[in-house]
N, CA, C and O atoms as a DFTB+ gen file, in Angstrom:
276 C
 N C O
     1  1      53.626      93.640      64.661
     2  2      54.834      94.312      65.047
     3  2      54.992      95.618      64.275
     4  3      55.360      96.641      64.853
     5  1      54.717      95.587      62.982
     6  2      54.845      96.809      62.190
     7  2      53.869      97.879      62.653
     8  3      54.200      99.065      62.645
     9  1      52.686      97.478      63.050
    10  2      51.716      98.453      63.557
    11  2      52.233      99.127      64.826
    12  3      52.043     100.328      65.015
    13  1      52.880      98.362      65.686
    14  2      53.466      98.893      66.918
    15  2      54.540      99.926      66.589
    16  3      54.572     100.998      67.193
    17  1      55.418      99.613      65.638
    18  2      56.495     100.526      65.242
    19  2      55.954     101.741      64.494
    20  3      56.510     102.835      64.593
    21  1      54.877     101.547      63.750
    22  2      54.259     102.652      63.018
    23  2      53.577     103.628      63.973
    24  3      53.650     104.842      63.785
    25  1      52.922     103.097      64.988
    26  2      52.234     103.938      65.963
    27  2      53.213     104.843      66.710
    28  3      52.840     105.933      67.146
    29  1      54.447     104.404      66.859
    30  2      55.470     105.193      67.547
    31  2      55.802     106.480      66.800
    32  3      56.422     107.376      67.373
    33  1      55.409     106.591      65.554
    34  2      55.724     107.764      64.732
    35  2      54.611     108.806      64.722
    36  3      54.784     109.876      64.139
    37  1      53.495     108.527      65.341
    38  2      52.332     109.411      65.241
    39  2      52.606     110.840      65.681
    40  3      52.059     111.772      65.092
    41  1      53.431     111.040      66.694
    42  2      53.651     112.390      67.226
    43  2      54.997     112.990      66.850
    44  3      55.423     113.970      67.461
    45  1      55.669     112.429      65.867
    46  2      56.967     112.958      65.453
    47  2      56.791     114.180      64.561
    48  3      55.838     114.253      63.784
    49  1      57.703     115.136      64.669
    50  2      57.626     116.329      63.834
    51  2      58.142     116.047      62.421
    52  3      57.714     116.697      61.468
    53  1      59.051     115.091      62.280
    54  2      59.564     114.745      60.947
    55  2      58.784     113.555      60.392
    56  3      58.243     112.745      61.145
    57  1      58.736     113.466      59.086
    58  2      58.022     112.375      58.429
    59  2      58.821     111.083      58.555
    60  3      59.977     111.017      58.135
    61  1      58.212     110.072      59.125
    62  2      58.879     108.792      59.342
    63  2      57.803     107.714      59.402
    64  3      56.757     107.912      60.021
    65  1      58.055     106.567      58.756
    66  2      57.058     105.497      58.718
    67  2      57.106     104.587      59.937
    68  3      56.065     104.186      60.458
    69  1      58.304     104.262      60.388
    70  2      58.465     103.354      61.508
    71  2      59.550     103.871      62.440
    72  3      60.499     104.516      61.994
    73  1      59.418     103.595      63.722
    74  2      60.406     104.020      64.704
    75  2      60.766     102.839      65.589
    76  3      59.905     102.246      66.239
    77  1      62.059     102.506      65.605
    78  2      62.541     101.373      66.392
    79  2      63.204     101.865      67.670
    80  3      62.970     101.306      68.741
    81  1      64.027     102.903      67.570
    82  2      64.815     103.387      68.704
    83  2      64.156     104.582      69.368
    84  3      63.421     105.332      68.726
    85  1      64.422     104.756      70.656
    86  2      63.940     105.923      71.390
    87  2      64.733     107.148      70.971
    88  3      65.856     107.028      70.480
    89  1      64.151     108.329      71.162
    90  2      64.870     109.568      70.897
    91  2      65.938     109.782      71.956
    92  3      65.804     109.348      73.100
    93  1      66.982     110.450      71.554
    94  2      68.032     110.812      72.492
    95  2      69.042     109.702      72.703
    96  3      68.821     108.546      72.343
    97  1      70.133     110.083      73.286
    98  2      71.193     109.141      73.609
    99  2      72.119     109.790      74.625
   100  3      72.111     111.008      74.802
   101  1      72.891     108.989      75.266
   102  2      73.925     109.510      76.152
   103  2      75.080     108.520      76.191
   104  3      74.893     107.305      76.124
   105  1      76.243     109.065      76.297
   106  2      77.453     108.252      76.278
   107  2      77.732     107.724      77.677
   108  3      77.616     108.451      78.663
   109  1      78.101     106.451      77.750
   110  2      78.518     105.860      79.019
   111  2      79.834     105.145      78.806
   112  3      80.014     104.447      77.808
   113  1      80.747     105.314      79.733
   114  2      82.046     104.674      79.653
   115  2      81.930     103.202      80.038
   116  3      81.300     102.859      81.039
   117  1      82.542     102.342      79.237
   118  2      82.602     100.918      79.551
   119  2      83.763     100.727      80.510
   120  3      84.913     100.978      80.152
   121  1      83.469     100.284      81.725
   122  2      84.522     100.187      82.718
   123  2      84.701      98.794      83.317
   124  3      85.629      98.584      84.098
   125  1      83.837      97.834      82.974
   126  2      84.022      96.476      83.496
   127  2      83.198      95.481      82.681
   128  3      82.241      95.854      82.001
   129  1      83.582      94.226      82.762
   130  2      82.810      93.166      82.102
   131  2      81.428      93.038      82.724
   132  3      80.457      92.747      82.025
   133  1      81.330      93.253      84.032
   134  2      80.038      93.197      84.713
   135  2      79.089      94.244      84.139
   136  3      77.909      93.970      83.921
   137  1      79.609      95.436      83.898
   138  2      78.803      96.530      83.335
   139  2      78.290      96.134      81.954
   140  3      77.120      96.350      81.637
   141  1      79.166      95.556      81.136
   142  2      78.771      95.137      79.788
   143  2      77.668      94.082      79.869
   144  3      76.685      94.160      79.132
   145  1      77.822      93.102      80.754
   146  2      76.806      92.049      80.903
   147  2      75.469      92.626      81.355
   148  3      74.421      92.166      80.903
   149  1      75.483      93.622      82.234
   150  2      74.246      94.275      82.673
   151  2      73.540      94.938      81.505
   152  3      72.321      94.828      81.372
   153  1      74.293      95.626      80.658
   154  2      73.694      96.324      79.508
   155  2      73.152      95.337      78.482
   156  3      72.084      95.556      77.911
   157  1      73.886      94.251      78.245
   158  2      73.413      93.231      77.303
   159  2      72.120      92.606      77.824
   160  3      71.177      92.400      77.059
   161  1      72.072      92.305      79.110
   162  2      70.872      91.740      79.718
   163  2      69.701      92.719      79.612
   164  3      68.572      92.319      79.329
   165  1      69.979      93.988      79.840
   166  2      68.941      95.019      79.723
   167  2      68.338      95.024      78.314
   168  3      67.117      95.052      78.161
   169  1      69.186      94.998      77.299
   170  2      68.713      95.007      75.910
   171  2      67.908      93.745      75.613
   172  3      66.869      93.813      74.957
   173  1      68.375      92.604      76.087
   174  2      67.677      91.344      75.822
   175  2      66.325      91.275      76.538
   176  3      65.398      90.640      76.035
   177  1      66.201      91.905      77.678
   178  2      64.955      91.851      78.446
   179  2      63.906      92.871      77.970
   180  3      62.731      92.741      78.313
   181  1      64.306      93.872      77.193
   182  2      63.362      94.895      76.759
   183  2      62.126      94.344      76.043
   184  3      61.017      94.756      76.383
   185  1      62.256      93.438      75.075
   186  2      61.041      92.918      74.418
   187  2      60.099      92.194      75.385
   188  3      58.885      92.187      75.182
   189  1      60.656      91.590      76.429
   190  2      59.835      90.914      77.436
   191  2      59.109      91.953      78.278
   192  3      57.911      91.822      78.527
   193  1      59.816      92.973      78.714
   194  2      59.203      94.025      79.532
   195  2      58.109      94.767      78.770
   196  3      57.123      95.209      79.360
   197  1      58.286      94.899      77.458
   198  2      57.283      95.569      76.630
   199  2      56.154      94.632      76.189
   200  3      55.250      95.025      75.453
   201  1      56.232      93.373      76.664
   202  2      55.215      92.356      76.379
   203  2      55.082      92.047      74.875
   204  3      54.002      91.724      74.381
   205  1      56.215      92.158      74.173
   206  2      56.241      91.778      72.765
   207  2      56.394      90.266      72.653
   208  3      55.810      89.638      71.770
   209  1      57.185      89.687      73.556
   210  2      57.401      88.236      73.609
   211  2      57.394      87.790      75.063
   212  3      57.530      88.606      75.976
   213  1      57.236      86.491      75.268
   214  2      57.238      85.939      76.629
   215  2      58.654      85.671      77.131
   216  3      58.924      85.784      78.327
   217  1      59.551      85.319      76.221
   218  2      60.940      85.025      76.581
   219  2      61.862      85.778      75.628
   220  3      61.520      85.956      74.459
   221  1      63.017      86.221      76.101
   222  2      63.928      86.984      75.238
   223  2      64.314      86.245      73.957
   224  3      64.443      86.863      72.900
   225  1      64.498      84.932      74.045
   226  2      64.910      84.177      72.863
   227  2      63.819      84.064      71.800
   228  3      64.093      83.628      70.682
   229  1      62.589      84.449      72.131
   230  2      61.495      84.438      71.160
   231  2      61.492      85.678      70.270
   232  3      60.840      85.690      69.226
   233  1      62.207      86.709      70.670
   234  2      62.255      87.941      69.872
   235  2      63.181      87.715      68.682
   236  3      64.373      87.458      68.850
   237  1      62.628      87.812      67.495
   238  2      63.342      87.465      66.270
   239  2      64.639      88.254      66.090
   240  3      65.634      87.701      65.622
   241  1      64.639      89.537      66.454
   242  2      65.787      90.400      66.196
   243  2      66.797      90.421      67.335
   244  3      67.733      91.221      67.312
   245  1      66.626      89.568      68.316
   246  2      67.503      89.565      69.479
   247  2      68.764      88.734      69.239
   248  3      68.755      87.749      68.500
   249  1      69.836      89.162      69.883
   250  2      71.084      88.399      69.841
   251  2      71.189      87.445      71.030
   252  3      72.224      86.806      71.217
   253  1      70.139      87.343      71.827
   254  2      70.188      86.535      73.047
   255  2      70.554      85.078      72.770
   256  3      71.195      84.436      73.601
   257  1      70.161      84.559      71.630
   258  2      70.495      83.169      71.284
   259  2      72.009      82.979      71.133
   260  3      72.511      81.873      71.331
   261  1      72.724      84.024      70.791
   262  2      74.185      83.953      70.681
   263  2      74.865      83.770      72.030
   264  3      76.006      83.312      72.099
   265  1      74.160      84.129      73.106
   266  2      74.715      84.047      74.452
   267  2      74.259      82.798      75.206
   268  3      74.749      82.508      76.298
   269  1      73.309      82.059      74.608
   270  2      72.778      80.854      75.277
   271  2      73.799      79.736      75.234
   272  3      74.598      79.633      74.304
   273  1      73.757      78.909      76.251
   274  2      74.673      77.767      76.295
   275  2      74.088      76.581      75.572
   276  3      74.719      75.526      75.505
C-alpha cells in the first residue's frame, strides 16, 4: 500500500513522500439525504474500483463498517 501511495508522488513539483488525495477540489451543496448517501457510497466503493480490496469493508481505513447492519 505504501508503495502505491509513494508512486503517486513521482510527478509532483513539490517534495512529498506519499499522496492519498487527488489534486484539486470543488464545492458541492448538500441538498438531500439521497445525495449524501450517494457520496458516501462513492467513497466506500473507491478502494474496490481501484482494485485495492475485493470488498469495501476489507479496506482498513474505510468507515463502511460503521454503516453496516
